C-alpha positions in Angstrom: 22.7 -8.5 32.7 22.5 -12.2 33.9 19.4 -13.6 35.9 19.4 -17.1 37.3 16.7 -19.3 36.6 15.1 -19.2 39.9 14.7 -15.6 40.2 12.7 -16.2 36.6 11.0 -18.9 38.2 10.1 -16.6 41.3 8.7 -13.6 38.8 6.5 -16.3 36.7 4.7 -17.4 39.5 4.5 -14.3 41.5 3.2 -12.4 38.2 1.0 -16.0 37.4 -0.4 -15.5 41.1 -0.8 -11.6 41.3 -3.1 -12.6 37.8 -5.4 -14.8 39.1 -5.9 -13.1 42.2 -7.1 -10.2 40.2 -9.3 -12.2 37.9 -10.7 -14.1 41.0 -11.5 -10.6 42.4 -13.4 -9.3 40.1 -15.2 -11.9 39.3 -16.4 -12.4 43.1 -17.2 -9.0 43.0 -19.2 -9.2 40.0 -21.0 -12.6 41.4 -21.8 -11.0 44.8 -23.3 -7.9 43.0 -25.9 -9.6 40.7 -26.2 -12.7 42.5 -26.2 -12.2 46.4 -28.4 -11.1 48.6 -28.4 -10.0 52.2 -32.1 -9.8 54.4 -32.7 -6.3 55.5 -33.3 -7.3 58.9 -30.0 -9.1 58.9 -31.0 -12.5 59.4 -29.2 -13.7 56.7 -27.3 -13.6 53.0 -28.6 -16.2 50.5 -28.2 -16.5 46.7 -30.5 -14.9 44.4 -31.6 -18.3 42.7 -30.8 -21.6 43.0 -27.0 -22.1 44.9 -24.3 -20.1 43.3 -20.7 -21.0 44.7 -18.0 -18.0 45.5 -15.2 -21.5 45.8 -12.6 -22.2 43.9 -13.8 -20.1 41.5 -17.1 -17.7 41.7 -19.8 -18.2 39.5 -23.0 -16.6 39.5 -26.5 -18.6 41.2 -29.2 -20.3 38.4 -32.1 -19.4 37.1 -35.0 -20.9 39.5 -36.0 -17.9 42.0 -35.5 -19.2 45.5 -33.5 -18.2 48.4 -30.4 -20.3 49.4 -28.6 -19.5 52.4 -24.6 -19.2 51.4 -22.5 -22.0 52.6 -20.0 -21.6 55.9 -17.2 -20.6 53.2 -18.8 -18.8 50.7 -20.5 -16.8 53.8 -16.9 -16.3 55.1 -15.7 -15.4 51.9 -18.6 -12.6 51.3 -18.9 -11.8 54.4 -14.7 -11.6 55.4 -13.4 -11.0 52.0 -15.7 -8.9 49.4 -17.8 -6.8 51.6 -15.1 -5.2 53.2 -13.1 -5.1 49.8 -9.9 -7.3 51.2 -9.8 -9.1 48.8 -9.0 -5.6 46.2 -6.4 -4.5 49.1 -4.9 -8.2 48.3 -4.9 -7.9 45.0 -3.5 -4.5 45.0 -0.6 -5.9 47.3 0.0 -9.1 45.6 1.0 -6.4 42.6 2.9 -3.9 44.3 4.6 -7.2 45.9 5.5 -8.4 42.6 6.3 -5.0 41.2 9.2 -4.3 43.7 10.0 -7.7 43.2 11.3 -7.4 39.3 12.5 -3.4 40.6 15.0 -5.2 43.7 16.2 -8.1 41.4 16.8 -5.9 38.1 18.4 -3.3 40.2 20.4 -6.6 42.1 21.6 -7.8 38.2 22.6 -4.2 36.8 24.9 -3.6 40.0 26.7 -7.0 39.4 25.9 -8.8 42.8 
């Protein structure tokens, strides 16, 4: 069984992307659950203290108890990726895709094609 350097590189990249996406998803959901608050009347979404961030890497808000409105990027991530669990689905799809690629690559290599 011989694998080309290109296939090994692709497997490494897919694994790294899947791992990063999974860790980002876990951290984003943790930060959102503990630091983001929605107005019960639907008037806004806020950080529970001084502003945090969901991009490029999620970090919680500070200690000062002040409501700060989410910026456009954080609001998009929260409203369309975290709240409906799209990030979790993307993480699962990334791992399924990585696994299928590895399986097919291994199958092709064993067949000698």
